[in-house]
C-alpha positions as CSV (number, residue, x, y, z in Angstrom):
1,M,101.2,-70.1,79.4
2,L,102.1,-69.2,76.0
3,W,103.9,-65.9,77.5
4,E,106.0,-68.5,79.6
5,A,106.8,-70.9,76.7
6,T,107.9,-67.8,74.6
7,N,110.1,-66.5,77.2
8,R,111.6,-69.9,78.2
9,A,112.3,-70.7,74.4
10,S,114.2,-67.4,74.2
11,G,115.9,-67.4,77.6
12,A,114.4,-64.2,78.2
13,V,113.7,-63.1,82.0
14,P,110.4,-61.2,82.1
15,E,109.8,-57.7,82.6
16,L,109.1,-56.9,86.5
17,E,105.7,-55.1,86.0
18,T,104.6,-57.9,83.3
19,Y,105.7,-60.5,85.9
20,L,103.8,-58.8,88.7
21,H,100.4,-58.9,86.6
22,R,100.8,-62.2,85.2
23,R,102.4,-64.3,88.0
24,P,99.1,-64.9,89.7
25,M,97.7,-66.1,86.8
26,T,100.3,-68.6,85.6
27,A,100.0,-69.9,89.3
28,G,96.6,-71.2,88.6
29,L,95.3,-69.1,92.0
30,K,92.2,-68.2,90.5
31,I,90.9,-71.9,89.8
32,D,92.2,-72.5,93.0
33,A,90.1,-69.8,94.9
34,V,87.0,-71.7,93.5
35,F,88.2,-75.1,94.6
36,I,88.7,-73.8,98.3
37,E,85.2,-72.3,98.3
38,V,83.5,-75.5,96.9
39,M,85.6,-78.0,99.1
40,D,85.1,-75.8,102.4
41,G,81.6,-74.8,101.7
42,V,82.0,-71.0,101.3
43,Q,79.4,-69.8,98.9
44,L,79.9,-66.4,98.7
45,P,77.2,-64.3,96.7
46,S,78.3,-62.5,93.7
47,A,77.8,-59.3,95.2
48,L,80.1,-60.1,98.0
49,R,82.9,-61.9,95.9
50,D,82.9,-59.0,93.6
51,H,83.4,-56.3,96.3
52,P,86.2,-54.4,95.9
53,A,87.5,-54.9,99.5
54,V,87.0,-58.8,99.3
55,Q,88.5,-59.0,95.7
56,R,91.4,-57.0,97.2
57,L,91.9,-59.7,100.0
58,A,92.0,-62.2,97.0
59,E,94.8,-60.5,95.1
60,L,96.7,-59.9,98.2
61,A,96.3,-63.3,99.4
62,D,97.5,-64.6,95.7
63,R,100.3,-62.6,95.4
64,A,101.7,-63.6,99.0
65,V,101.3,-67.3,97.7
66,C,103.3,-66.4,94.5
67,W,106.1,-64.5,96.2
68,S,106.6,-67.3,98.6
69,N,107.0,-70.0,96.2
70,D,109.1,-68.0,94.3
71,V,111.5,-67.6,97.3
72,L,111.4,-71.3,97.9
73,S,111.5,-72.4,94.3
74,L,114.4,-70.2,93.5
75,E,117.3,-72.9,93.7
76,K,115.5,-75.3,91.8
77,E,114.5,-72.8,88.9
78,L,118.2,-71.4,88.8
79,Q,119.3,-75.1,88.1
80,E,116.5,-75.8,85.7
81,G,117.3,-72.2,83.9
82,D,113.6,-71.3,84.4
83,M,113.5,-67.5,84.6
84,H,109.9,-67.2,85.8
85,N,110.6,-66.5,89.4
86,L,110.3,-63.1,91.3
87,V,113.8,-63.0,92.8
88,Q,115.5,-63.3,89.2
89,V,113.2,-60.8,87.8
90,L,114.2,-58.4,90.5
91,M,117.7,-59.2,89.9
92,Q,117.3,-58.1,86.4
93,A,115.2,-55.0,86.7
94,H,117.1,-53.6,89.7
95,G,120.8,-55.1,89.2
96,L,120.6,-56.9,92.4
97,S,122.6,-59.6,93.8
98,V,120.8,-62.8,94.4
99,Q,120.8,-62.2,98.1
100,A,119.4,-58.4,98.0
101,A,116.5,-59.9,95.4
102,L,115.7,-62.6,98.1
103,D,115.5,-59.9,100.7
104,E,113.2,-57.6,98.3
105,A,111.1,-60.4,97.5
106,A,110.7,-61.5,101.1
107,Q,109.9,-57.9,102.1
108,M,107.1,-58.0,99.3
109,Y,105.7,-61.1,100.7
110,H,105.4,-59.5,104.1
111,M,103.8,-56.3,102.5
112,E,101.2,-58.5,100.9
113,I,100.6,-60.1,104.2
114,E,100.4,-56.7,106.2
115,E,98.1,-55.0,103.7
116,F,95.9,-58.4,103.8
117,L,95.6,-58.2,107.4
118,E,94.7,-54.5,107.2
119,V,92.2,-54.9,104.9
120,E,90.5,-57.6,106.3
121,R,90.6,-55.7,109.7
122,M,88.6,-52.5,107.8
123,L,86.1,-54.9,105.7
124,P,82.8,-53.0,105.8
125,S,79.8,-54.8,107.4
126,F,77.7,-56.6,104.7
127,G,75.0,-57.9,107.3
128,V,75.4,-60.4,109.9
129,E,75.1,-63.4,107.8
130,E,77.4,-62.0,104.8
131,D,79.9,-60.8,107.4
132,G,80.5,-64.7,108.6
133,Q,80.7,-65.8,105.1
134,V,83.4,-63.1,104.4
135,R,85.1,-63.8,107.6
136,Q,85.0,-67.7,106.7
137,Y,86.5,-66.8,103.0
138,A,89.2,-64.6,104.5
139,Q,90.3,-67.4,106.9
140,L,90.4,-69.7,103.9
141,L,92.6,-67.3,102.2
142,K,94.8,-67.0,105.2
143,S,94.9,-70.9,105.5
144,R,95.9,-71.2,101.8
145,I,99.0,-68.8,102.3
146,G,100.2,-71.1,105.2
147,G,99.3,-74.3,104.0
148,I,101.1,-73.6,100.7
149,L,104.0,-72.2,102.2
150,T,104.2,-75.2,104.6
151,W,103.6,-77.7,101.7
152,S,106.4,-76.1,99.7
153,R,108.7,-76.1,102.2
154,R,108.3,-79.8,102.9
155,S,107.8,-80.8,99.4
156,T,110.5,-82.8,97.7
157,R,109.1,-80.7,94.5
158,Y,111.6,-77.9,95.5
159,Q,114.7,-80.0,96.8
160,V,117.3,-80.1,94.3
161,A,120.5,-82.1,93.7
162,E,123.7,-80.8,94.7
163,L,125.5,-78.7,92.3
164,T,128.4,-80.4,91.0
165,K,131.6,-78.6,90.9
């Protein structure tokens, strides 16, 4: 959060690579992952949670959530002068128009989803009981992606007042 506060205070647009790395952390998705496990009764043993393929699923889901949020919250963040948004970072990094950056951010979201589905399809077998746990965990991650997307679109949080001329 200090990183974001420093950027806001100076009006700095984050560097692309730094933003891509830090955005899932600043979104609070790591703690959210713990909540979904607890609330939905999924108890992945450490060996499963730490498996590279399961970790990859979580990373891809986190980024998909972040990119969809950034697309949907862009107008609000532009009005508030908040530069912590993938679209604005892409505009700065690549000299893009708003529409071109939106298109690129949407493409990044779709790529995360496609890779998530591919990683899920290629998960190794961990054993009958463990496979069921991992499938349930993957389903929870997909539900979180869709749920947050739906909530963001419907929430008044991202509705902005008309810009005055």
